[in-house]
Kinemage of the C-alpha trace (Angstrom):
@kinemage 1
@onewidth
@group {chain A} dominant
@subgroup {mainchain}
@vectorlist {calphas} color= white
{ca asp a 1} P 17.399 157.904 33.203
{ca pro a 2} L 16.742 160.666 35.562
{ca asp a 3} L 14.817 159.810 38.630
{ca ala a 4} L 11.478 161.528 39.820
{ca asp a 5} L 13.378 164.342 41.068
{ca gly a 6} L 15.377 164.790 37.850
{ca phe a 7} L 18.636 163.423 39.258
{ca val a 8} L 20.898 160.957 37.497
{ca his a 9} L 22.829 158.715 39.732
{ca thr a 10} L 25.737 156.274 39.388
{ca glu a 11} L 27.429 153.701 41.140
{ca his a 12} L 30.907 155.207 40.386
{ca thr a 13} L 30.736 158.395 42.184
{ca asp a 14} L 29.010 160.356 45.125
{ca gly a 15} L 28.220 163.108 42.943
{ca cys a 16} L 24.994 163.495 40.954
{ca leu a 17} L 23.558 165.591 37.971
{ca arg a 18} L 20.342 167.258 38.043
{ca val a 19} L 19.016 167.908 34.593
{ca leu a 20} L 16.775 170.767 34.449
{ca ser a 21} L 16.072 170.631 30.949
{ca ala a 22} L 15.997 167.072 29.358
{ca lys a 23} L 13.943 167.658 26.263
{ca gly a 24} L 15.770 166.260 23.098
{ca phe a 25} L 18.698 164.765 24.717
{ca asp a 26} L 19.738 161.740 27.003
{ca val a 27} L 22.517 161.547 29.692
{ca arg a 28} L 24.660 158.649 30.183
{ca trp a 29} L 27.716 157.838 32.627
{ca ile a 30} L 30.718 156.684 30.685
{ca thr a 31} L 32.588 154.529 32.995
{ca arg a 32} L 36.403 153.430 32.883
{ca glu a 33} L 35.297 149.957 32.504
{ca glu a 34} L 33.847 150.524 29.320
{ca gln a 35} L 36.352 153.017 28.214
{ca lys a 36} L 39.874 151.503 28.950
{ca asp a 37} L 42.136 153.346 26.313
{ca arg a 38} L 44.061 155.485 28.367
{ca phe a 39} L 43.923 158.489 26.336
{ca lys a 40} L 40.336 158.404 26.010
{ca ala a 41} L 37.938 160.077 28.259
{ca gln a 42} L 36.291 158.192 31.146
{ca asp a 43} L 34.437 158.866 34.164
{ca tyr a 44} L 32.076 161.619 32.940
{ca tyr a 45} L 28.536 162.240 31.932
{ca ala a 46} L 27.544 162.161 28.189
{ca cys a 47} L 24.778 164.303 26.914
{ca asn a 48} L 23.536 163.134 23.566
{ca tyr a 49} L 21.314 164.508 21.164
{ca thr a 50} L 20.660 165.239 17.498
{ca leu a 51} L 19.825 168.296 15.609
{ca gln a 52} L 18.242 168.975 12.270
{ca pro a 53} L 19.752 172.128 10.176
{ca gly a 54} L 18.529 175.209 11.897
{ca glu a 55} L 17.487 173.653 15.297
{ca lys a 56} L 18.837 174.495 18.395
{ca ile a 57} L 18.747 173.271 22.095
{ca ser a 58} L 19.513 174.769 25.559
{ca leu a 59} L 21.072 172.470 28.323
{ca glu a 60} L 20.761 173.090 31.634
{ca phe a 61} L 21.862 171.016 34.612
{ca ala a 62} L 23.437 171.419 38.142
{ca phe a 63} L 26.239 168.885 39.187
{ca ser a 64} L 27.120 168.331 42.814
{ca ala a 65} L 30.590 167.157 43.824
{ca pro a 66} L 31.006 165.039 46.954
{ca thr a 67} L 32.499 168.138 48.749
{ca met a 68} L 29.036 169.453 48.919
{ca thr a 69} L 27.099 168.880 52.146
{ca ala a 70} L 23.866 168.535 50.458
{ca val a 71} L 22.341 168.204 46.779
{ca pro a 72} L 20.850 171.508 45.643
{ca ala a 73} L 17.272 172.072 45.338
{ca ser a 74} L 17.916 174.192 42.070
{ca tyr a 75} L 20.219 175.205 39.366
{ca glu a 76} L 19.884 179.146 41.317
{ca met a 77} L 21.300 177.156 44.558
{ca ala a 78} L 24.051 175.298 42.882
{ca leu a 79} L 25.113 178.563 41.071
{ca ser a 80} L 25.062 180.508 44.174
{ca arg a 81} L 27.032 178.028 46.048
{ca met a 82} L 29.635 177.587 43.208
{ca thr a 83} L 29.762 181.492 42.900
{ca ala a 84} L 30.455 181.748 46.466
{ca tyr a 85} L 33.213 179.237 46.508
{ca trp a 86} L 35.079 180.724 43.656
{ca ser a 87} L 34.705 184.423 44.943
{ca ala a 88} L 36.475 183.212 48.097
{ca met a 89} L 39.201 181.662 45.915
{ca gln a 90} L 39.650 184.635 43.931
{ca ala a 91} L 39.938 186.883 46.985
{ca lys a 92} L 42.995 185.076 47.815
{ca ile a 93} L 44.912 186.148 44.553
{ca thr a 94} L 47.672 188.682 45.813
{ca lys a 95} L 48.877 189.486 42.279
{ca leu a 96} L 46.901 190.751 39.248
{ca pro a 97} L 48.375 191.888 35.933
{ca asp a 98} L 49.186 195.783 35.950
{ca thr a 99} L 46.323 196.831 33.403
{ca asp a 100} L 43.200 198.323 33.215
{ca asn a 101} L 42.075 196.307 30.593
{ca glu a 102} L 39.001 194.290 31.628
{ca arg a 103} L 39.646 191.583 29.129
{ca ile a 104} L 43.069 191.026 30.351
{ca ile a 105} L 41.923 190.841 34.119
{ca asn a 106} L 39.308 188.479 33.379
{ca met a 107} L 41.309 186.064 31.300
{ca phe a 108} L 43.835 186.123 34.143
{ca arg a 109} L 41.104 185.515 36.745
{ca gln a 110} L 39.707 182.735 34.679
{ca asn a 111} L 42.939 180.929 34.172
{ca val a 112} L 43.807 181.066 37.882
{ca thr a 113} L 40.532 179.096 38.393
{ca gln a 114} L 41.338 176.756 35.665
{ca cys a 115} L 44.820 175.976 37.247
{ca leu a 116} L 43.110 175.421 40.602
{ca gln a 117} L 40.810 173.219 39.200
{ca met a 118} L 43.520 170.890 37.757
{ca leu a 119} L 44.310 170.051 41.137
{ca ala a 120} L 42.367 167.167 42.558
{ca his a 121} L 41.690 164.321 44.889
{ca tyr a 122} L 40.531 160.999 44.018
{ca glu a 123} L 38.463 158.566 46.190
{ca gly a 124} L 40.845 156.371 48.286
{ca ser a 125} L 43.706 158.499 48.138
{ca asp a 126} L 45.213 161.538 49.948
{ca asp a 127} L 47.569 162.429 46.969
{ca leu a 128} L 46.631 165.828 45.814
{ca leu a 129} L 47.440 165.226 41.576
{ca cys a 130} L 48.029 168.152 39.293
{ca arg a 131} L 46.300 167.047 36.170
{ca gln a 132} L 46.979 168.419 32.727
{ca gly a 133} L 43.434 169.018 31.562
{ca asp a 134} L 40.425 167.987 29.765
{ca val a 135} L 38.773 165.078 31.456
{ca gly a 136} L 41.832 162.834 31.815
{ca arg a 137} L 43.897 162.075 35.090
{ca tyr a 138} L 47.112 161.889 33.663
{ca val a 139} L 50.196 163.705 34.980
{ca trp a 140} L 53.268 165.254 33.214
{ca val a 141} L 55.702 166.548 35.771
{ca tyr a 142} L 57.054 169.420 33.214
{ca glu a 143} L 53.340 170.585 32.625
{ca ala a 144} L 52.241 170.424 36.286
{ca ala a 145} L 55.183 172.429 37.120
{ca his a 146} L 53.911 175.510 34.911
{ca val a 147} L 50.439 175.232 36.630
{ca met a 148} L 51.789 175.261 40.166
{ca gly a 149} L 54.600 177.692 39.382
{ca ala a 150} L 51.715 180.075 38.194
{ca leu a 151} L 49.821 179.537 41.253
{ca asp a 152} L 52.394 180.064 43.764
{ca arg a 153} L 53.112 183.126 42.063
{ca val a 154} L 49.883 184.573 42.725
{ca gly a 155} L 49.492 183.620 46.320
{ca phe a 156} L 48.457 179.799 46.469
{ca ser a 157} L 51.508 178.118 47.742
{ca asp a 158} L 49.521 176.649 50.573
{ca ile a 159} L 47.598 175.008 48.089
{ca thr a 160} L 50.515 173.761 45.991
{ca asp a 161} L 52.513 172.336 48.548
{ca pro a 162} L 50.517 169.187 49.264
{ca ala a 163} L 50.713 168.539 45.345
{ca tyr a 164} L 54.432 168.980 45.293
{ca arg a 165} L 54.302 166.427 48.166
{ca thr a 166} L 52.585 164.007 46.142
{ca phe a 167} L 55.328 164.542 43.740
{ca thr a 168} L 57.914 163.488 46.276
{ca lys a 169} L 56.168 160.184 46.812
{ca trp a 170} L 57.235 159.163 43.224
{ca val a 171} L 60.984 159.923 43.746
{ca ser a 172} L 62.842 156.856 44.397
{ca met a 173} L 64.861 157.312 47.493
{ca glu a 174} L 67.199 153.990 47.291
{ca gly a 175} L 68.982 151.794 44.926
{ca asp a 176} L 70.259 152.546 41.507
{ca asp a 177} L 67.512 154.577 40.607
{ca lys a 178} L 67.744 156.950 43.664
{ca gly a 179} L 66.465 160.229 42.468
{ca lys a 180} L 64.854 159.356 39.381
{ca ile a 181} L 60.900 159.711 39.348
{ca thr a 182} L 59.202 156.584 39.111
{ca tyr a 183} L 55.586 157.853 38.314
{ca lys a 184} L 54.307 155.077 35.853
{ca leu a 185} L 52.122 157.169 33.366
{ca val a 186} L 54.088 160.047 31.610
{ca val a 187} L 57.708 160.628 32.395
{ca trp a 188} L 60.235 162.616 29.993
{ca asp a 189} L 63.937 162.733 30.604
{ca asn a 190} L 63.321 166.168 31.922
{ca ala a 191} L 61.090 165.430 34.758
{ca glu a 192} L 63.545 165.283 37.618
{ca gly a 193} L 64.731 168.742 36.508
{ca ala a 194} L 61.043 169.898 36.101
{ca leu a 195} L 60.287 169.107 39.589
{ca ile a 196} L 63.365 170.797 40.938
{ca trp a 197} L 62.374 173.906 38.860
{ca gly a 198} L 58.701 173.584 40.139
{ca leu a 199} L 60.359 173.293 43.864
{ca gly a 200} L 62.344 176.332 43.029
{ca glu a 201} L 59.664 178.428 42.048
{ca his a 202} L 57.728 177.272 44.982
{ca leu a 203} L 60.308 178.110 47.593
{ca lys a 204} L 60.982 181.327 45.964
{ca tyr a 205} L 57.550 182.145 46.555
{ca ser a 206} L 56.658 180.517 49.957
{ca lys a 207} L 60.006 181.311 51.446
{ca asn a 208} L 59.081 178.488 54.281
{ca lys a 209} L 62.084 176.860 55.735
{ca glu a 210} L 60.082 173.944 57.291
{ca gln a 211} L 59.016 173.134 53.727
{ca leu a 212} L 62.724 173.316 52.600
{ca glu a 213} L 63.653 170.916 55.104
{ca tyr a 214} L 60.995 168.575 53.959
{ca tyr a 215} L 62.063 168.576 50.567
{ca arg a 216} L 65.651 168.660 51.180
{ca pro a 217} L 66.405 165.122 51.033
{ca tyr a 218} L 64.306 164.878 47.756
{ca leu a 219} L 66.303 167.489 45.924
{ca his a 220} L 69.631 165.952 46.980
{ca ala a 221} L 68.553 162.786 45.329
{ca leu a 222} L 67.340 164.644 42.355
{ca leu a 223} L 70.281 166.259 41.811
{ca asp a 224} L 72.689 163.585 42.345
{ca phe a 225} L 70.477 161.534 39.745
{ca ile a 226} L 70.815 164.554 37.155
{ca his a 227} L 74.459 164.721 37.586
{ca asn a 228} L 75.102 161.000 37.549
{ca arg a 229} L 72.985 160.660 34.226
{ca arg a 230} L 74.605 163.856 32.808
{ca thr a 231} L 78.058 162.552 33.444
{ca leu a 232} L 77.563 158.959 31.851
{ca asp a 233} L 78.622 159.862 28.311
{ca lys a 234} L 81.659 161.416 27.951
{ca thr a 235} L 81.769 161.450 24.032
{ca glu a 236} L 82.952 164.616 22.939
{ca pro a 237} L 81.939 167.367 22.147
{ca phe a 238} L 78.818 166.979 24.195
{ca thr a 239} L 80.308 165.713 27.643
{ca gly a 240} L 78.174 166.962 30.306
{ca leu a 241} L 74.963 166.442 28.672
{ca tyr a 242} L 72.444 163.410 29.073
{ca pro a 243} L 73.006 160.650 26.907
{ca ala a 244} L 70.287 159.677 24.453
{ca gly a 245} L 66.808 159.394 25.560
{ca arg a 246} L 63.233 160.464 25.121
{ca ala a 247} L 62.394 163.846 25.591
{ca ser a 248} L 58.657 164.184 25.073
{ca asp a 249} L 55.493 162.582 24.049
{ca trp a 250} L 56.876 162.551 20.505
{ca gly a 251} L 58.655 159.778 21.000
{ca glu a 252} L 62.063 160.726 19.386
{ca ile a 253} L 65.321 159.129 20.945
{ca gly a 254} L 68.310 161.416 20.906
{ca arg a 255} L 70.238 163.823 23.023
{ca his a 256} L 67.755 166.462 23.398
{ca trp a 257} L 70.112 169.291 24.806
{ca thr a 258} L 67.515 172.017 24.583
{ca phe a 259} L 64.414 170.564 26.075
{ca thr a 260} L 66.311 167.946 28.219
{ca asp a 261} L 69.278 169.525 29.552
{ca ala a 262} L 68.716 173.324 28.866
{ca phe a 263} L 65.432 173.084 30.648
{ca met a 264} L 66.723 171.104 33.437
{ca ala a 265} L 69.907 173.474 33.990
{ca his a 266} L 67.432 176.349 34.052
{ca gly a 267} L 65.382 174.608 36.748
{ca ile a 268} L 68.315 174.060 38.678
{ca gly a 269} L 69.007 177.806 38.467
{ca ser a 270} L 65.548 178.478 39.867
{ca leu a 271} L 66.383 176.056 43.016
{ca val a 272} L 69.891 178.202 43.452
{ca glu a 273} L 67.794 181.600 43.502
{ca ala a 274} L 65.540 180.010 45.899
{ca leu a 275} L 68.429 178.815 48.282
{ca glu a 276} L 70.227 182.063 48.007
{ca ala a 277} L 67.504 184.098 48.998
{ca met a 278} L 66.896 181.773 52.197
{ca asn a 279} L 70.608 181.932 53.002
{ca asp a 280} L 70.934 178.057 52.730
{ca ala a 281} L 73.974 176.045 53.363
{ca asp a 282} L 73.380 174.243 50.168
{ca ala a 283} L 73.273 177.245 48.086
{ca pro a 284} L 77.068 177.161 47.074
{ca ala a 285} L 77.327 173.389 46.106
{ca val a 286} L 73.809 173.650 44.075
{ca arg a 287} L 75.165 176.973 42.270
{ca ala a 288} L 78.418 175.034 41.520
{ca glu a 289} L 76.297 172.168 39.599
{ca tyr a 290} L 74.131 174.899 37.979
{ca glu a 291} L 77.310 176.397 36.479
{ca asp a 292} L 78.887 173.326 35.464
{ca tyr a 293} L 75.882 172.339 33.675
{ca cys a 294} L 75.512 175.764 31.957
{ca ala a 295} L 78.845 175.565 30.639
{ca ala a 296} L 78.137 172.232 29.013
{ca ile a 297} L 75.021 173.700 27.492
{ca ile a 298} L 76.966 176.886 26.171
{ca arg a 299} L 79.775 174.667 24.854
{ca thr a 300} L 77.206 172.579 22.742
{ca arg a 301} L 75.412 175.573 21.605
{ca asp a 302} L 78.613 177.299 20.252
{ca tyr a 303} L 80.001 174.254 18.689
{ca leu a 304} L 76.723 173.660 16.865
{ca tyr a 305} L 77.023 177.170 15.807
{ca gln a 306} L 80.327 176.857 14.291
{ca gly a 307} L 80.589 177.911 10.534
{ca his a 308} L 77.177 179.442 10.655
{ca glu a 309} L 78.031 182.782 12.059
{ca asn a 310} L 77.353 184.524 8.541
{ca asp a 311} L 74.366 182.665 7.434
{ca glu a 312} L 71.439 184.965 6.540
{ca ser a 313} L 69.158 182.263 8.392
{ca phe a 314} L 69.745 179.515 10.605
{ca ile a 315} L 68.564 177.327 13.768
{ca leu a 316} L 70.241 175.199 15.885
{ca pro a 317} L 69.342 171.549 15.795
{ca his a 318} L 67.368 170.330 18.807
{ca ile a 319} L 69.195 166.843 18.997
{ca ala a 320} L 72.913 166.980 19.533
{ca gly a 321} L 74.916 165.154 16.977
{ca leu a 322} L 72.436 165.618 14.033
{ca ser a 323} L 71.946 168.632 11.655
{ca phe a 324} L 68.736 170.525 11.788
{ca glu a 325} L 67.755 168.929 8.783
{ca glu a 326} L 68.451 165.309 9.954
{ca ser a 327} L 66.610 166.006 13.354
{ca tyr a 328} L 63.593 168.192 11.791
{ca asn a 329} L 60.366 167.160 12.947
{ca his a 330} L 57.022 168.340 13.864
{ca cys a 331} L 57.817 169.616 17.374
{ca phe a 332} L 61.174 171.407 16.831
{ca tyr a 333} L 59.542 174.636 17.961
{ca thr a 334} L 58.469 173.428 21.347
{ca asp a 335} L 61.382 171.569 22.213
{ca gly a 336} L 64.266 173.221 20.054
{ca ala a 337} L 66.186 176.232 19.827
{ca pro a 338} L 63.500 178.677 20.043
{ca tyr a 339} L 63.354 177.582 23.787
{ca leu a 340} L 66.584 178.961 24.380
{ca pro a 341} L 66.103 182.604 24.760
{ca gln a 342} L 63.524 181.927 27.332
{ca leu a 343} L 65.910 179.731 29.238
{ca gly a 344} L 68.896 181.968 29.438
{ca phe a 345} L 71.136 180.233 26.934
{ca met a 346} L 70.422 182.813 23.773
{ca ser a 347} L 70.264 186.603 24.010
{ca gly a 348} L 67.147 188.103 22.387
{ca lys a 349} L 69.703 190.663 20.973
{ca ser a 350} L 72.012 188.441 19.478
{ca arg a 351} L 72.856 187.546 15.820
{ca met a 352} L 71.888 183.765 16.786
{ca phe a 353} L 68.576 185.096 17.702
{ca glu a 354} L 68.136 187.056 14.456
{ca gln a 355} L 69.046 184.062 12.236
{ca met a 356} L 66.475 181.876 13.996
{ca glu a 357} L 63.666 184.370 13.256
{ca asn a 358} L 64.882 184.901 9.740
{ca phe a 359} L 64.622 181.044 9.485
{ca tyr a 360} L 60.944 180.862 10.661
{ca arg a 361} L 59.821 183.860 8.496
{ca glu a 362} L 61.548 182.250 5.392
{ca asn a 363} L 59.381 178.930 6.024
{ca gly a 364} L 56.312 180.682 6.876
{ca leu a 365} L 56.234 179.675 10.591
{ca phe a 366} L 54.649 182.642 11.730
{ca glu a 367} L 51.326 182.865 10.031
{ca his a 368} L 48.524 183.899 11.901
{ca gly a 369} L 50.761 185.281 14.518
{ca leu a 370} L 51.413 181.962 15.787
{ca ala a 371} L 54.804 180.121 16.061
{ca gly a 372} L 53.647 176.327 16.256
{ca arg a 373} L 52.750 175.339 12.817
{ca leu a 374} L 52.580 171.654 12.720
{ca thr a 375} L 54.377 170.666 9.580
{ca asn a 376} L 53.777 166.893 9.587
{ca ala a 377} L 50.810 165.516 7.595
{ca thr a 378} L 48.789 164.648 10.219
{ca asp a 379} L 47.912 165.796 13.986
{ca phe a 380} L 46.862 162.684 15.515
{ca gly a 381} L 44.457 161.879 12.728
{ca val a 382} L 43.382 165.346 11.477
{ca gly a 383} L 44.220 165.636 7.661
{ca ala a 384} L 45.364 169.213 8.263
{ca tyr a 385} L 48.827 169.618 6.686
{ca gly a 386} L 50.074 172.923 7.477
{ca asp a 387} L 46.907 173.895 8.804
{ca cys a 388} L 47.024 172.903 12.566
{ca tyr a 389} L 49.062 174.790 14.919
{ca tyr a 390} L 50.425 173.620 18.418
{ca thr a 391} L 49.031 176.933 20.299
{ca gly a 392} L 50.413 178.129 23.570
{ca ile a 393} L 53.680 177.160 23.931
{ca ser a 394} L 56.151 178.160 21.212
{ca glu a 395} L 54.560 181.695 21.052
{ca phe a 396} L 56.152 182.626 24.441
{ca phe a 397} L 59.621 181.892 23.088
{ca trp a 398} L 59.475 184.698 20.802
{ca ile a 399} L 57.331 187.250 22.875
{ca tyr a 400} L 60.110 187.368 25.428
{ca pro a 401} L 63.087 188.257 23.534
{ca trp a 402} L 61.206 190.630 21.335
{ca met a 403} L 60.052 192.453 24.474
{ca glu a 404} L 63.881 192.507 25.222
{ca arg a 405} L 64.675 193.911 21.991
{ca gly a 406} L 61.654 196.634 22.325
{ca glu a 407} L 60.017 195.105 19.119
{ca trp a 408} L 56.662 195.938 20.226
{ca asp a 409} L 54.653 195.464 16.948
{ca lys a 410} L 55.840 191.729 16.882
{ca val a 411} L 54.991 191.344 20.407
{ca glu a 412} L 51.425 192.693 20.179
{ca glu a 413} L 50.721 190.705 16.895
{ca thr a 414} L 51.502 187.404 18.667
{ca val a 415} L 49.672 188.172 21.945
{ca lys a 416} L 46.908 189.046 19.986
{ca ala a 417} L 47.079 185.718 18.186
{ca leu a 418} L 47.156 183.865 21.510
{ca phe a 419} L 44.157 185.791 22.767
{ca asp a 420} L 42.501 184.953 19.281
{ca tyr a 421} L 43.270 181.301 18.502
{ca asn a 422} L 44.525 179.821 21.892
{ca val a 423} L 41.833 181.282 24.196
{ca thr a 424} L 38.081 180.674 23.895
{ca pro a 425} L 35.657 183.338 24.487
{ca glu a 426} L 35.174 182.213 28.030
{ca phe a 427} L 39.168 182.169 28.091
{ca ile a 428} L 39.452 178.454 28.340
{ca val a 429} L 43.048 177.512 26.959
{ca ser a 430} L 43.391 175.098 24.149
{ca glu a 431} L 46.370 173.182 22.998
{ca arg a 432} L 45.624 173.348 18.972
{ca tyr a 433} L 44.165 175.612 16.548
{ca cys a 434} L 43.266 174.418 13.107
{ca ser a 435} L 42.606 177.143 10.587
{ca ile a 436} L 40.157 174.741 8.372
{ca asp a 437} L 38.363 173.339 11.256
{ca pro a 438} L 37.749 175.683 14.152
{ca trp a 439} L 36.025 173.098 16.033
{ca tyr a 440} L 39.111 171.200 16.288
{ca thr a 441} L 40.430 171.851 19.996
{ca pro a 442} L 41.673 168.851 21.615
{ca trp a 443} L 43.144 168.866 25.248
{ca gln a 444} L 40.892 171.388 26.581
{ca pro a 445} L 41.032 172.909 29.065
{ca asn a 446} L 44.817 172.683 29.183
{ca gly a 447} L 46.311 172.950 32.462
{ca ser a 448} L 49.927 174.055 31.541
{ca gly a 449} L 48.402 176.415 29.075
{ca ser a 450} L 46.764 178.144 31.692
{ca gly a 451} L 49.717 178.359 33.837
{ca arg a 452} L 51.493 179.832 30.940
{ca ile a 453} L 48.943 182.523 30.207
{ca ile a 454} L 49.132 183.700 33.890
{ca thr a 455} L 52.592 184.198 33.591
{ca leu a 456} L 52.646 186.154 30.533
{ca leu a 457} L 49.897 188.293 31.503
{ca leu a 458} L 51.807 189.276 34.676
{ca asp a 459} L 55.077 189.811 32.555
{ca tyr a 460} L 53.535 191.453 29.296
{ca cys a 461} L 51.737 194.095 31.363
{ca ala a 462} L 54.746 194.918 33.508
{ca ala a 463} L 57.027 195.040 30.488
{ca lys a 464} L 54.377 197.204 28.631
{ca lys a 465} L 54.033 199.378 31.231
{ca asp a 466} L 58.026 200.005 31.896
{ca ala a 467} L 58.184 200.677 28.064
{ca gly a 468} L 55.587 203.287 28.417
{ca arg a 469} L 52.892 201.690 26.270
{ca ala a 470} L 50.413 201.022 28.872
């Protein structure tokens, strides 16, 4: 219960909550001790209330974090301090979308704020963790790289550098696992490549040679680990690819040549660009590894495409060694062939791309302008077969090649869908849209989704201006 001054205190945090309008609801702190399920929320305030039909309630409170020197005496003081802090952070942004559209600028700025809020220090640790979102503390290397890469691009390399250094603490530097990321919670097969990609983008924007020297031993270990892994299985025709493994949270075991190999090669390519821009001595060797990896992926792509050149519609399987039908699942649109154009392994102007788009349209996978229609019976318990969409990932795979092709009607439809269904009116990014349940918005706010929105708005506005459509 609030004390006489209106504060709710807990034993688990130095922060406190001032409830300004408590009529009709109560406040309780949910501890990690009582909520031990790793994927359920913990360490948060719950405000519970009950409304009758037609009733409404207004909730007003001020929350102070340990970084504040004093508890604010009022909501107005808390608002003033918060506004001053975020105004100062916003002033550090070095790049905005090239547009006069106020909604796009506001969306961009809010998502920069959202990405910055994903970076967190926790009590008793010097680490800076890049969380993925909601109220969880869990870290996905792939997702974090999208957050920090966007922040690097708009002028926050000084803030992302400590977070990248935290990641290096999880890179094993000795033994048979040297170069492997050993973070205990969420690790996919592409984790090492994701960290290389993130560091490549980081160094491209920071251009800081002292940072490069710090990261160099970790980069060598990561690259060696990837090389050793991808040359283990010499089974034709997929030599040079990772052996079967787990590519994502979905759990399928297989040779995920798009989401694992193609993405990791793309990440190594980013590092090559950074090293060459800095005239670094490691650049030729890293480029040789990159080109060899790319050659293995292109061989795989061409092998899987054989015999389908004249098909009206066709989509490459996302698990090498299986047909698309055999490997078909509810997330092929996020980790499969649609990813290839963005990674540089399929031209948007190719027949292959046109066949893939035909497949999507024949199967009703572009409804609402979205491209991540969940075709499994449930989405973590939501009985919404065909009515739930995994938003903010696969749409990007189509926007970029459509911009390359100059098909702006398709671009605009999909960008509008992202603005309508992937982003709230307050510009908070979600990870799901359900056409029969507008209140279904799990994993919100979504860190990597915010990073992708930042990147898209910069690229979309620039391409639109170049095309004379601004």
